[in-house]
C-alpha positions as CSV (number, residue, x, y, z in Angstrom):
1,X,-16.8,2.8,-4.5
2,X,-17.2,1.8,-0.9
3,X,-19.1,4.2,1.3
4,X,-16.8,6.3,3.5
5,X,-16.5,5.1,7.1
6,X,-14.8,6.5,10.1
7,X,-13.8,3.6,12.4
8,X,-12.8,4.2,16.0
9,X,-9.2,5.1,16.2
10,X,-6.8,2.4,17.5
11,X,-5.3,4.0,20.6
12,X,-2.4,1.8,21.5
13,X,-0.3,4.6,22.8
14,X,-0.6,8.1,24.1
15,X,-0.5,11.1,21.8
16,X,3.0,12.0,22.9
17,X,4.3,8.5,22.3
18,X,2.7,8.4,18.9
19,X,4.5,11.6,18.0
20,X,7.8,10.1,19.2
21,X,7.1,7.1,17.0
22,X,6.4,9.3,14.0
23,X,9.7,11.2,14.5
24,X,11.6,7.9,14.9
25,X,10.2,6.5,11.7
26,X,10.8,9.8,9.9
27,X,14.4,9.6,10.9
28,X,14.7,6.1,9.5
29,X,12.9,7.3,6.3
30,X,15.4,10.1,5.9
31,X,18.3,7.8,6.2
32,X,16.8,5.5,3.6
33,X,15.8,8.3,1.2
34,X,19.1,10.0,1.5
35,X,21.1,6.9,0.6
36,X,19.1,6.8,-2.7
37,X,20.5,10.1,-3.8
38,X,23.5,11.1,-1.8
39,X,26.0,8.9,-3.7
40,X,25.2,10.7,-7.1
41,X,27.9,13.3,-6.6
42,X,30.3,10.8,-5.0
43,X,30.4,8.4,-8.0
44,X,33.6,9.8,-9.6
45,X,35.6,9.5,-6.3
46,X,34.2,6.1,-5.7
47,X,35.0,5.0,-9.2
48,X,38.5,6.2,-8.8
49,X,38.8,4.2,-5.6
50,X,37.5,1.1,-7.3
51,X,39.5,1.6,-10.5
52,X,36.5,1.8,-12.8
53,X,34.6,4.4,-14.8
54,X,31.9,6.4,-12.9
55,X,29.2,5.0,-15.3
56,X,30.1,1.5,-14.1
57,X,28.8,2.4,-10.6
58,X,25.3,3.3,-11.8
59,X,24.6,-0.4,-11.1
60,X,24.9,0.4,-7.4
61,X,22.1,2.9,-7.6
62,X,20.0,0.7,-9.8
63,X,20.4,-2.4,-7.6
64,X,19.3,-0.4,-4.6
65,X,16.1,0.8,-6.3
66,X,15.4,-2.6,-7.7
67,X,15.7,-4.3,-4.3
68,X,13.3,-1.8,-2.8
69,X,10.8,-2.4,-5.6
70,X,11.1,-6.2,-5.3
71,X,10.8,-6.7,-1.6
72,X,8.2,-4.0,-0.6
73,X,5.3,-6.3,-1.6
74,X,6.3,-8.8,1.2
75,X,6.4,-6.1,3.9
76,X,2.8,-6.2,5.0
77,X,2.7,-10.0,5.4
78,X,6.0,-9.9,7.3
79,X,4.7,-7.4,9.8
80,X,1.5,-9.4,10.3
81,X,3.5,-12.6,10.7
82,X,6.4,-11.6,12.9
83,X,5.3,-8.3,14.5
84,X,5.8,-4.7,13.4
85,X,8.5,-4.0,15.9
86,X,10.5,-7.1,15.0
87,X,10.4,-6.4,11.3
88,X,11.1,-2.7,11.6
89,X,14.0,-3.2,14.1
90,X,15.5,-6.0,11.9
91,X,15.2,-3.8,8.8
92,X,17.0,-1.0,10.6
93,X,19.7,-3.4,11.6
94,X,20.1,-4.8,8.1
95,X,20.3,-1.3,6.6
96,X,22.9,-0.2,9.1
97,X,25.1,-3.4,8.6
98,X,24.8,-2.9,4.8
99,X,25.9,0.7,5.2
100,X,29.1,-0.6,6.9
101,X,29.6,-3.1,4.1
102,X,29.2,-0.3,1.5
103,X,31.8,1.7,3.3
104,X,34.4,-1.1,3.3
105,X,33.7,-2.3,-0.2
106,X,36.8,-2.6,-2.4
107,X,35.1,-3.2,-5.8
108,X,32.0,-2.9,-7.9
109,X,30.8,-6.4,-7.1
110,X,31.0,-6.1,-3.3
111,X,29.6,-2.6,-3.4
112,X,26.6,-3.7,-5.6
113,X,25.9,-6.7,-3.2
114,X,26.0,-4.3,-0.3
115,X,23.6,-2.0,-2.0
116,X,21.2,-4.8,-2.7
117,X,21.3,-5.7,1.0
118,X,20.6,-2.0,1.8
119,X,17.6,-2.1,-0.5
120,X,16.2,-5.2,1.2
121,X,16.4,-3.4,4.6
122,X,14.9,-0.3,3.1
123,X,12.0,-2.3,1.5
124,X,11.0,-3.5,5.0
125,X,11.8,-0.3,6.9
126,X,9.7,2.2,5.0
127,X,6.3,0.5,4.6
128,X,6.5,-1.2,8.0
129,X,7.5,2.1,9.6
130,X,4.6,3.9,8.1
131,X,2.3,1.0,9.2
132,X,3.6,1.4,12.8
133,X,2.7,5.1,12.7
134,X,-0.8,4.4,11.2
135,X,-1.5,1.8,13.8
136,X,-0.4,4.0,16.7
137,X,-2.0,7.3,15.7
138,X,-5.6,8.3,16.1
139,X,-7.5,9.6,13.0
140,X,-7.5,13.1,14.7
141,X,-3.7,13.1,14.8
142,X,-3.1,11.4,11.5
143,X,-2.5,14.6,9.5
144,X,0.3,15.7,11.9
145,X,1.9,12.3,11.8
146,X,1.8,12.0,8.0
147,X,3.3,15.5,7.7
148,X,6.2,14.3,9.8
149,X,6.7,11.3,7.6
150,X,6.5,13.4,4.4
151,X,9.5,15.7,4.8
152,X,12.2,13.0,4.3
153,X,10.9,12.1,0.8
154,X,10.8,15.8,-0.1
155,X,14.1,16.9,1.4
156,X,16.4,13.9,0.7
157,X,16.5,14.3,-3.1
158,X,17.4,18.0,-2.6
159,X,19.9,17.6,0.3
160,X,21.5,14.4,-0.9
161,X,23.6,15.5,-3.9
162,X,25.2,18.6,-2.3
163,X,25.7,16.7,1.0
164,X,27.4,13.8,-0.9
165,X,29.6,16.3,-2.8
166,X,30.6,18.1,0.5
167,X,31.5,14.9,2.3
168,X,33.5,13.5,-0.7
169,X,35.4,16.8,-1.1
170,X,36.3,17.5,2.5
171,X,36.4,14.0,4.0
172,X,36.0,10.7,2.0
173,X,33.1,9.0,0.2
174,X,33.3,6.3,2.9
175,X,31.7,8.7,5.4
176,X,28.5,8.8,3.4
177,X,27.7,5.3,4.6
178,X,29.5,5.4,8.0
179,X,27.2,8.3,9.1
180,X,24.3,5.9,8.9
181,X,25.8,3.8,11.7
182,X,25.1,6.1,14.7
183,X,21.6,6.9,13.3
184,X,20.9,3.3,12.8
185,X,22.0,2.4,16.4
186,X,19.9,5.1,17.9
187,X,16.9,4.1,15.8
188,X,17.3,0.5,16.7
189,X,17.3,1.3,20.4
190,X,14.3,3.6,20.2
191,X,12.3,1.0,18.2
192,X,12.5,-1.5,21.1
193,X,11.4,1.2,23.5
194,X,8.6,2.9,21.6
195,X,7.1,0.4,19.1
196,X,4.7,-2.2,20.2
197,X,5.1,-5.6,18.6
198,X,1.7,-5.7,17.0
199,X,0.9,-8.7,14.8
200,X,-2.2,-10.1,13.1
201,X,-4.2,-12.7,15.0
202,X,-4.8,-14.5,11.7
203,X,-1.8,-15.7,9.8
204,X,-2.7,-16.6,6.3
205,X,-0.1,-18.4,4.1
206,X,2.2,-16.2,2.0
207,X,1.0,-15.7,-1.6
208,X,4.2,-16.7,-3.4
209,X,2.7,-16.4,-6.9
210,X,1.4,-12.9,-6.3
211,X,4.7,-11.9,-4.8
212,X,6.7,-13.3,-7.7
213,X,4.4,-11.7,-10.3
214,X,4.4,-8.3,-8.5
215,X,8.2,-8.4,-8.0
216,X,8.8,-9.1,-11.7
217,X,6.4,-6.3,-12.7
218,X,8.1,-3.8,-10.3
219,X,11.6,-4.8,-11.2
220,X,10.9,-4.6,-14.9
221,X,9.3,-1.2,-14.5
222,X,12.1,0.2,-12.3
223,X,14.8,-1.1,-14.6
224,X,13.1,0.2,-17.7
225,X,12.7,3.6,-16.1
226,X,16.4,3.6,-15.1
227,X,17.8,2.9,-18.6
228,X,15.1,4.4,-20.9
229,X,16.5,8.0,-20.8
230,X,20.2,7.2,-21.2
231,X,20.6,6.5,-25.0
232,X,18.8,5.2,-28.1
233,X,19.7,1.6,-27.1
234,X,18.6,2.3,-23.6
235,X,15.3,3.5,-25.0
236,X,14.7,0.2,-26.7
237,X,15.8,-2.0,-23.8
238,X,13.8,0.2,-21.4
239,X,10.7,0.0,-23.6
240,X,10.9,-3.8,-23.8
241,X,11.4,-4.0,-20.0
242,X,8.4,-1.8,-19.3
243,X,6.2,-3.7,-21.7
244,X,7.2,-7.0,-19.9
245,X,6.4,-5.4,-16.6
246,X,2.9,-4.4,-17.8
247,X,2.3,-8.1,-18.7
248,X,3.4,-9.3,-15.3
249,X,1.4,-6.5,-13.7
250,X,-1.8,-7.5,-15.5
251,X,-1.2,-11.2,-14.4
252,X,-0.6,-10.0,-10.8
253,X,-3.9,-8.0,-10.9
254,X,-5.8,-11.0,-12.2
255,X,-4.3,-13.3,-9.6
256,X,-5.1,-10.8,-6.8
257,X,-8.8,-10.9,-7.8
258,X,-8.9,-14.7,-7.3
259,X,-6.6,-15.3,-4.2
260,X,-8.2,-15.1,-0.7
261,X,-5.1,-13.4,0.7
262,X,-3.3,-11.8,-2.2
263,X,0.1,-10.0,-2.3
264,X,-0.5,-7.2,-2.9
265,X,-3.9,-6.7,-1.4
266,X,-5.9,-4.5,-3.7
267,X,-9.0,-4.2,-1.5
268,X,-8.3,-0.6,-0.5
269,X,-8.5,0.5,-4.2
270,X,-12.3,0.3,-3.9
271,X,-12.2,3.1,-1.3
272,X,-12.7,6.4,-3.1
273,X,-10.2,8.6,-1.2
274,X,-7.5,5.9,-1.4
275,X,-8.2,5.4,-5.1
276,X,-7.7,9.1,-5.9
277,X,-4.3,9.1,-4.3
278,X,-3.3,6.0,-6.4
279,X,-4.4,7.4,-9.8
280,X,-4.4,11.2,-9.9
281,X,-2.0,11.3,-6.9
282,X,0.5,9.1,-8.8
283,X,0.5,11.5,-11.8
284,X,1.1,14.4,-9.6
285,X,3.9,12.7,-7.6
286,X,5.5,11.9,-11.0
287,X,5.5,15.6,-11.9
288,X,6.8,16.6,-8.5
289,X,9.6,14.0,-8.5
290,X,11.0,15.3,-11.8
291,X,11.7,18.8,-10.4
292,X,14.8,18.1,-8.3
293,X,16.2,16.3,-11.3
294,X,15.5,19.1,-13.8
295,X,16.3,22.3,-11.9
296,X,20.0,21.6,-11.4
297,X,20.3,20.9,-15.1
298,X,18.4,24.1,-16.0
299,X,20.6,26.2,-13.8
300,X,23.9,24.6,-14.9
301,X,23.3,23.9,-18.6
302,X,20.7,26.6,-19.3
303,X,22.1,29.4,-17.2
304,X,25.8,28.5,-17.1
305,X,26.0,28.4,-13.2
306,X,28.5,26.3,-11.4
307,X,27.3,23.3,-9.3
308,X,27.6,25.3,-6.0
309,X,25.5,28.2,-7.2
310,X,22.9,25.8,-8.7
311,X,22.9,24.0,-5.4
312,X,22.2,27.2,-3.4
313,X,19.2,27.9,-5.7
314,X,17.8,24.4,-5.3
315,X,18.0,24.7,-1.6
316,X,15.2,27.3,-1.9
317,X,12.9,24.3,-2.6
318,X,14.0,22.8,0.7
319,X,13.3,26.1,2.4
320,X,9.8,26.1,0.9
321,X,9.3,22.5,2.1
322,X,10.2,23.4,5.7
323,X,8.3,26.7,5.7
324,X,5.1,25.0,4.6
325,X,5.2,22.2,7.2
326,X,3.9,24.2,10.2
327,X,1.0,25.6,8.0
328,X,-0.2,22.3,6.7
329,X,-2.8,21.6,9.4
330,X,-4.1,25.2,9.2
331,X,-4.6,25.0,5.4
332,X,-6.4,21.6,5.5
333,X,-8.5,22.7,8.4
334,X,-9.5,25.9,6.6
335,X,-10.1,24.5,3.1
336,X,-10.4,20.7,3.4
337,X,-8.8,18.0,1.3
338,X,-10.6,18.6,-1.9
339,X,-10.1,22.3,-2.2
340,X,-6.5,22.1,-1.0
341,X,-5.6,19.4,-3.5
342,X,-7.1,21.4,-6.4
343,X,-6.0,24.9,-5.4
344,X,-2.5,24.0,-4.1
345,X,-2.0,21.7,-7.1
346,X,-2.7,24.7,-9.4
347,X,-0.1,26.7,-7.6
348,X,2.5,24.0,-8.2
349,X,1.5,23.9,-11.9
350,X,1.8,27.7,-12.1
351,X,5.4,27.4,-10.7
352,X,6.3,25.0,-13.5
353,X,5.1,27.5,-16.0
354,X,7.2,30.1,-14.1
355,X,10.3,27.8,-14.4
356,X,9.7,27.5,-18.1
357,X,9.8,31.3,-18.4
358,X,13.1,31.8,-16.5
359,X,16.1,33.1,-18.3
360,X,19.7,33.9,-17.2
361,X,18.6,37.6,-17.1
362,X,15.9,36.8,-14.5
363,X,16.7,38.6,-11.2
364,X,18.0,36.1,-8.6
365,X,15.4,37.1,-6.0
366,X,12.6,36.2,-8.4
367,X,14.1,32.8,-9.0
368,X,14.5,32.2,-5.3
369,X,10.9,33.2,-4.5
370,X,9.6,31.0,-7.3
371,X,11.6,28.0,-6.0
372,X,10.4,28.7,-2.4
373,X,6.7,28.8,-3.5
374,X,7.2,25.6,-5.6
375,X,8.8,23.8,-2.6
376,X,5.9,24.9,-0.4
377,X,3.4,23.6,-2.9
378,X,5.3,20.3,-3.2
379,X,5.2,19.9,0.6
380,X,1.5,20.8,0.9
381,X,0.4,18.4,-1.9
382,X,2.5,15.5,-0.7
383,X,1.2,15.8,2.9
384,X,-2.4,16.1,1.6
385,X,-2.1,13.1,-0.7
386,X,-0.3,10.9,1.8
387,X,-2.9,11.7,4.5
388,X,-6.0,11.4,2.4
389,X,-4.8,7.9,1.3
390,X,-5.6,6.5,4.8
391,X,-8.4,8.6,6.2
392,X,-11.1,6.1,5.2
393,X,-9.2,2.8,5.3
394,X,-10.5,0.5,8.1
395,X,-7.9,-1.0,10.4
396,X,-8.2,-4.5,9.1
397,X,-7.2,-3.2,5.6
398,X,-4.5,-0.9,6.7
399,X,-1.5,-3.2,6.2
400,X,-2.5,-4.0,2.6
401,X,-3.3,-0.4,1.8
402,X,0.0,0.8,3.3
403,X,2.0,-1.7,1.4
404,X,0.3,-0.9,-1.9
405,X,0.8,2.8,-1.3
406,X,4.5,2.4,-0.5
407,X,5.0,0.4,-3.6
408,X,3.2,2.9,-5.9
409,X,5.0,5.8,-4.3
410,X,8.4,4.2,-4.8
411,X,7.6,3.6,-8.5
412,X,6.4,7.2,-9.0
413,X,9.7,8.5,-7.6
414,X,11.6,6.6,-10.3
415,X,9.0,7.5,-12.9
416,X,9.4,11.2,-12.2
417,X,13.2,11.1,-13.0
418,X,12.6,8.9,-16.1
419,X,9.8,11.1,-17.4
420,X,12.0,14.2,-16.9
421,X,14.9,12.6,-18.8
422,X,12.7,11.4,-21.6
423,X,10.8,14.6,-22.0
424,X,14.1,16.6,-22.0
425,X,15.4,14.3,-24.8
426,X,12.2,14.7,-26.7
427,X,12.3,18.5,-26.4
428,X,15.9,18.6,-27.5
429,X,15.0,16.6,-30.6
430,X,12.0,18.7,-31.5
431,X,12.8,22.2,-30.2
432,X,16.5,22.4,-31.0
433,X,17.4,19.7,-33.6
434,X,21.0,19.6,-34.6
435,X,22.2,21.5,-31.5
436,X,25.4,20.2,-29.8
437,X,23.8,20.2,-26.4
438,X,20.7,21.1,-24.4
439,X,19.4,24.6,-25.0
440,X,17.3,26.9,-22.8
441,X,14.3,26.3,-25.1
442,X,14.5,22.6,-24.4
443,X,14.0,23.2,-20.7
444,X,11.2,25.6,-21.4
445,X,9.1,22.9,-23.2
446,X,10.1,20.3,-20.6
447,X,8.8,22.3,-17.7
448,X,5.6,23.0,-19.6
449,X,5.0,19.3,-20.2
450,X,5.8,18.4,-16.6
451,X,3.3,21.1,-15.5
452,X,0.7,19.5,-17.9
453,X,1.3,16.1,-16.3
454,X,0.7,17.6,-12.8
455,X,-2.5,19.3,-14.1
456,X,-3.8,16.0,-15.4
457,X,-3.3,14.5,-11.9
458,X,-5.7,17.1,-10.4
459,X,-8.7,16.1,-12.4
460,X,-9.1,13.0,-10.2
461,X,-9.6,15.2,-7.1
462,X,-12.7,16.8,-8.7
463,X,-14.5,13.5,-7.9
464,X,-14.0,13.8,-4.2
465,X,-16.9,14.9,-2.0
466,X,-16.4,18.3,-0.4
467,X,-16.2,16.8,3.1
468,X,-13.7,14.1,2.1
469,X,-11.5,13.3,5.1
470,X,-13.2,15.9,7.3
471,X,-12.7,13.9,10.5
472,X,-9.0,14.1,10.0
473,X,-8.7,17.6,8.5
474,X,-11.3,19.0,11.0
475,X,-12.6,21.1,8.2
476,X,-16.2,22.3,8.9
477,X,-18.4,22.8,5.9
478,X,-20.5,26.0,6.0
479,X,-24.1,25.4,7.1
480,X,-26.5,25.6,4.2
481,X,-28.5,28.8,4.0
482,X,-32.0,28.4,5.4
483,X,-34.8,28.2,2.8
484,X,-37.2,31.0,2.6
485,X,-40.8,30.1,3.3
């Protein structure tokens, strides 16, 4: 592992301006993350409008996720070549135009093509937006900026489905996409005002082979994760797709070790703090990402609640996310990254055990408190992992590290849902064989297994030194006791 270094922070803007940039990018992130989940509850109405079955529109969601996975690897090179502001502003414009095209789609083909275009815009917008924040924020302010960028990924999966249902019920599904237009216009204008058009002085040629191998690996993995939990046939197709993605991924890794300017750049993996967020952090993100998928099913199928009641309970997760955000800096300053990741991670695992123990007879206030605590633990862990990833990355490696982090994070989001679905099917087959549907005991075992995955992700944090990221967290280690003569 490389020795930890603390380079001088790149101060290309004032602290107030860097905060505005962080809020601008967070708004764009929220728009992108929301569009990945908001149409889930609108699919029946959209299918009726297009004259097809709701299941036929799943291709729109899959195409969006695939486009994200395929084009994220090119984002770092694009920012270096054409300038961060140019790429980010273009991505916002493409995403906004694609939203309009989605709203005026008249069939599955036009809608799918529009969603692919949206995915291309999102693939450039998210990693380049984070790179803009990293390049315009000092190390001392990095934790606050990353906390601002974290809430869209936490809140969008929770807010998206009920918001989509509300808009579809009381207006029209078209408004789901039209609402992106004013947000996109404002974000586009602010990007020209706030974001400097930084670009690399050296412009190496684009690594087409690395890009192709990585894109095939990511597309195969995302597609396999999408279909593997749907049926027995999907399990087979998904397994073959994931196996092929591993082959392409191994070839991409081998190629990256030989190319002078590879896509993706894996140099940051040799930095200990970054490597921890890639390995153990990915396992933990996988467990966390499964929760918004599993909880509504538990409440509706296990408890017999209607969608509105289940949605109100799940909003408690969002309340925990928001409630934890102001305390993030205090927690990390008090305990440091290592202790926070381990201790807070154990709290999240404990909430998974708590979810496994819930029954329809559990008092509502206990359920609500459990979900609030779980949401707070999710928020704290996400912010700590996302900040720790970049505390020791030198500026010359920031673009490559950011792109790799964005790619892995996108994959783990999809992996969480897929793992949740597969584990639930496995629990159904083992715990309640022959049952006509999912039983409460199936969810009990599923949450216990998800908690175990999260627990495995914490072991990597034990390798961190106690002062990891201390310059960013401002955590002061207690002075050693003086030795007695």
